[in-house]
N, C-alpha and C positions, 0 to 999 in steps of 0.2 A: 504493499499500499504506499504509494508516494504521497508525502505530506507537503503542501505548500500553504502558507498562510493566506487567509482571505485578505482582501484589500484593506479593510479597517484594521486588522491585526498587524499587517505589514506597516502601516502608518505608525501605529503605536510602537512597533518594534524599532523602527528607525529613530523615532523620538528618544527612546530609551538608549539606543546605541550611541547616538551622537551627543545628546544633551545631558544624559545622566538622569536617573530617577530623583524625585524630590525627596527631601528629608535629610537629616543630619547623618553623618557617618556612624556615630554611635550615640545612644542615649546618654545624656549627661555631658558629653564632651570630655576632653583631656586637657588639663593644664600642662603646657609644655614646660618641662624641666630640663634645662641644659646643664647636665653635670658632666659633660665631656671633659676629658683632660688628655694631656700628652702622656702616653703610656711608655714607661721606661721598660727595659728588658726584664725587670723583676716584678713589675706590676701584674697582678692577676687580672685577666679579663673575665668579668662575671657575665654569664650568658643566661638569657631567659628563653624558654621555649614557648612560642605563641602558637597554640594548637597542637595537641597531641594526637596526630593522625597516624595512619598506617605508614606513610612515607617517613614521618619522623621516627617512629619506632623502628622501621626496618632498615633505614639508610642514614638519615641525617644525624641523629643523635650518636649512633655508633662511629660514624665518620668523624665527628667533632671530638668525641671521646678518645678516638685512637691517637689523636695528636694533642690532646688536652695537656698531658703532663709535660711534653717537650716544649710546647708553645705557651704554656701557663694560662690555659683557658679552663674554666670550670662552669658547669651548668648549676645555677643556684635557685632557679624558680621555674615553675610550669604554670602558664596561664591558659585556662580552658573554660569556656562557659558551661560545659556539661560536667556535672559532678563526677560521673563515672570516669570519663577521660582524664579529668583532673587528678583523681586518686590514682588511676593506672599510670599516669605519666610520672607522678612523684615516685612511685614505687619502682618503676622501670629505670628512671634516671639514678636513683639511689643505687640500684644493683650495678648499673653501668659505671658509676663513679667508683664503687668498691672494686669492680673488676679492673679498672684503669689505675688503681692505686690512689684515688683522689678522695677516699672516704674521710669523714671527719669535718671539721669546720662547723658552719652553721646548718648544714644539711640543705635540703631542697624545700623551698617554700611553695605552697599551693596558692595560686591566685585566682580569684573567681572571674576576673576580666582584666583587660589591659589597663583600665584606669588604676586598679589596684597595683598592678605590676609597676607601671611607670611612676606613680606617686610614691612608691616605696623607696625609690632611689637605689634599688638593689642591683640594677643591671647596667652594664656598659654596652651590651650588644644583644641582639635577639636573632632567633632562627624561626622564621614565619612559615608555618605549614598548615594553612587553613583552607577554606573553601575557595574555589577557583576565583570567584568574583570579589573576594575580599583582599587578595594579595596586595595590590597597589594601595588600597586604603590602609591596610595595616602597615605597609611600608612608610607611608606618610606619618602615621602615628609614631613609628619608631624614631624617624629622623627628627621629628618635632620634640621628642623626649630626649634628644641628644644621643641616640643610640645608633651604632652601626647595625646593618641587617643583612642576613642571608634570607632571601625570599624565594619560595618555590615559584615555578612557572605554572600557568601563564601569568604574566605580569598584570595585564588588564584586558578585559573583553568589552569595554566600551571606551570610546575615545575621550569622553569626559574624565573618566578615572585615569586613563593613561597620561593625558595632558596635565592634569592637576599634579600627579605624582612626578612627572618630569620637571615641572616647575619647582615644586617644593624640594625635591632631592638635589637638583643641580644647584639650587640656591644654598644648600647646606654644605658642611664639610665632612659629611658622614660617608663611610664606605659601604656601598650596597652591591651585593652580588645577586643576580637572579639565577634560578636553578636550571639554566640550559647548559647541562654539564658536559655536552659534546665539546665545548670550548676548552675544556681541560683534559680531554682524552687525547693520548699521544698520537693515535692514528689520524684523528681529525686534524691535530696540529700539524702533522706531516703532510696531510692532504692540502691544508691551507698554504703551507710553504711551497709545495709543488706547483699548485695552480698559480700562486702569486709570482713564481719564478719565471713564468712565461713558457716553460717547457711544454705545458699541456696544450697551449694555444687558447683561443677564445672559447669560452663555453657556448655551445649552440643549443643545448638542451639539457634538462635534467628530469629523471623519472624517480618518483618516490612513492613507496607503498607502506602500509601498515595494516596487516590483515590478521585477525584472529577469529576464532569460532568459539565464543564464550557468552552464552546467554546470561550467565551470572556476573559478567563484568559490570562493576559499579553498583551492583545490587547488594543490599544489606537487609534481607527480609526478617531475619531473627532479631536484629537490633531495632528495626523499624517497629516491630511488634511489641517490644519491651519498653521503649523509651516513652516517657511522659513529658508533657510540656513544662511541668514543674521541676524537672531534672535539669533544665537548661534555661537559657535566656533568649527566647525567640526574637525579641525586639533587637537585641544586640546582634544577633545572627544576621538579621535582614540588612543591617547597616543602611546604605542609601538606596536599596531596592524597594519597590512599592510594598506597602504593608499588605498582608494577606493572613488569613487564619492559619493557625498552627498545622503543619504538615509534616509528619515524621519522615516521609519519603524525600521531601525536598531539603530536609535537614541532613539526612544520612546518605541519600542517593542523589545528591544535587547535581552530579555530572550528567544525569538523564534529563534535566529540566532547565530550559531557559526561563529567566534571565540569570540564573545562578551559575550556569556553565553552558557552553555550546557542545559539550561532549567531545567528539573526535578532534575538532580543530583546537579546542582548549588544551586537551591532554597530549595529543600526539603530533598534530601538524606543526605546532610551534617549535618543537625540538628540531624537526627536519628543515623547515623553511628558514630557521635561524642560521643554519650552515650556509645557505645561499647568501645571506647578507654578509656573513663573516668572510666567506671565500672571495667575494666580488667587491666588497666595499659599497654595494648599493643598499640604501636604507630600507626600502620596501618596493613592492610591485608597482608597475605603472597601471596595471589593471588586473582584475580577477573576474572569472566567470565560473560559476559552480552549480552543481545540481546534487540532490540527495533525496533520501526518503527512509521511512520506517518500513522496510520490506518484509521483515520476518519477526523480530522481537517486539510484538504488540503487547507491551506490559504496562501501558499507561504513560510511557515516556513521551517527551515532546522533542527530544534531540534525536537526529537521524542515526540509524544503524549502519548506513552505507553512504558514502559521498565521494564525489570526484571534483576537483578543482583544477583550473588551468590558470597559471600566473604568467603575465608578460613582464619581463624585467629588462631594464636598460636605462640609458640616460633619457630623462624626459624631453631633452632638447633634440634627441635623435630617435624619431619614431621608427625609422627603418632598421636600426641596429638592435642589438640585444639578443635575448634568448627566451625560450619558453620552458616553464616547469610544469609537469603534470603530476598532480598528487592525487592518490586514490587510497581509500581506506574502507574496510568492511569488518563488521563484527560477526558475520554470519558464515564465513569460510576462510580458513587460514592459509589456503594455497598462496604461495608467493611470499608469505611472511613479511618481514620488515626489510626493505631494500632502499638504498640510496645510490643512484647511478648518475654520474655526471658524463656528458659527451662533449668532445671537441671535434673538429674536422679531421683530427688525426687518430682518434680512438676513444677509449672509455676508461673512466676511473670509477672503480666499484668499491664502495665502502663497506660491503659485506665480506668480500674477500681480501680487502685492503691491498688491491693490486691495480696497476695501470696496464692496459693492453692495447694493441693496435686495432682491436675489434671495431669495425665500422669505419675505420679511417679511409682517407682518400687513396685509392689504389693507383698504381702506375698506369694500368690500362685506361681507367676513366679520366685520370689527370691529363695523360698524353692526348686523348681525344679533344681536349679543350685547351691544349697548349699550356698546361700548367705543370707544376712540380708535384709529385705525389707527397702525401703527408701521412706517415705511418709512425706512431709512437713506438718506442721500444718497450719490452716487457720490464715492468719495474714493480717491486714489492715496497709498500709504504714503509715497512720496517727498515729499509735501507736508508730512508731519510729520518726516521725516528721510531722507537719502539711502539708496537701495537698493544693497546690496553684493552680494546673492546671492539666488538662488531657493531652492526648498525641499529641495535635496539636502543633503549632509552639512555644508553651509556653505561649501564651496569654499575656495580658497586665500585669498581676500580676508577671509573670516571667521576662518580660522586665523591669518593675519597679525595681524589686530586682536586676537584672543584672546591671542596670544603676547605682543604689545606690552603689553596690559593687565596680564599677569602680571609682565612685566619692570618696568613702572612701579611696580607694587605691591610688588615686592621692594625697590625703591628707597625708596618712601614709607612702606612698612609698612601700607598701607591694605588693605581687604578686596577681593579680586579679584572678577570678575563671576560666576565659577562656583566658590564656595568649598566647604569640606568639608561644609557643610550641604546645599548643592544636590546634591553628590556622594552624600551618604547618602540623601537623598529619592529620587533616581532609582534608587539600589540597592534601596530598599524596593519600588518599583514593579517593578523587574526580578525580584526574588526572588519576588514574588507572581505574576508572569506565568509564571516557570519552574515554580513549584509547580502552578499551574493547568493548564499544558500536560501536565505529567508525570503528574498524578493524575486529570485529567478532572473535578476538583471545583471548586466555588466557593471562593475563597480571600479571607480578610480579614486584618487586621493587628491585633495586640495591642500597643498603644502602651506599656503598662506593661512587658511582657516584651520589647519590641522584636523581635518575632518573627512570622512568618506563621502563620496559623491555617487549616487545611484542613477544608472541610466545615462 
């Protein structure tokens, strides 16, 4: 069943996407407390966890704790509006601290919300792992409280949130890393070096896929059946999204429901499209066209289980140059898996095999027919330019470990991390363009002066 929003819903969608929904970010507001200081080599960096999610438990906290002793970082607080997650988070971090040899001190404090966390003055930095739509807003809270921040992706799925975050964070002196961890994976770093060296030639096309066969992906039926509104703070959860009655599915399975997430683009597309921006230096697409639908998993979700988008990249001043990116993803059949393939006129760069080959390059026969020189890349393994840490999935634990360490080192040195706020804003632009194209069925471009998507 293909879903396309009716005209009235499309109008409301675009209003939300570009202007942001009415209402304050958080009930009550936060009084900014700038307790930033120049940290010496012996100063402990006190970290707060904002949102004890599966991602925080499985990757982010273990990554930080792995380097905690060496770099003198320690997690001292967990802020979560759900009492269950708050308690679980404190217990998990205490166990991780003990395992890392950081037990003792004041222990880990439970915070009912971010106002409590920042008003306590306990933390110098935070790791944000909350719902997709909250990331940019929670990043703003962090920098206004004087904290450095590691913030999960996607950064923002409305231009209002993306633009506000860009303004606030660039005006601060805080170190922000967004969780597009491919930028710290050694094979992606080697690919970036190779492409920028000129050896690959101009990119003429890229194909990206992300396919799974998982009806339970992003579903939490047992938790949704057990949680009560009184266990959490629904108003704080909604932040600047329109108020609606309590819905445990939209709280726990938010990736299935707009405007809390767009699903596939929020979760997967931003990882892969971010590499395009990195490898080329282009900030966002010139245009996006996309289509999708709920073809199989009809479980009440509003976000698509299958989508395809086509991106036009190149200089805005040179409409005839550039290249095309085709991105497809489905949750209904895993054939093809996760792939990232870059093509030049001389061959192919495959980030699944981490190899450059002459496949598809201009052959001698076809070049001679046009009076041209053949262009055939030599066989190259990316590990020859730099070690391989991971294949083309989300980056894996190795990449997350490297990305977290990069942020921690930049908190110490005050240098710019691998995925700073500008990289975050760029992938947010591509994300917002993709969402608009999927929901309206129209071609979408971007107005650089207004910093907003243009439909049609």
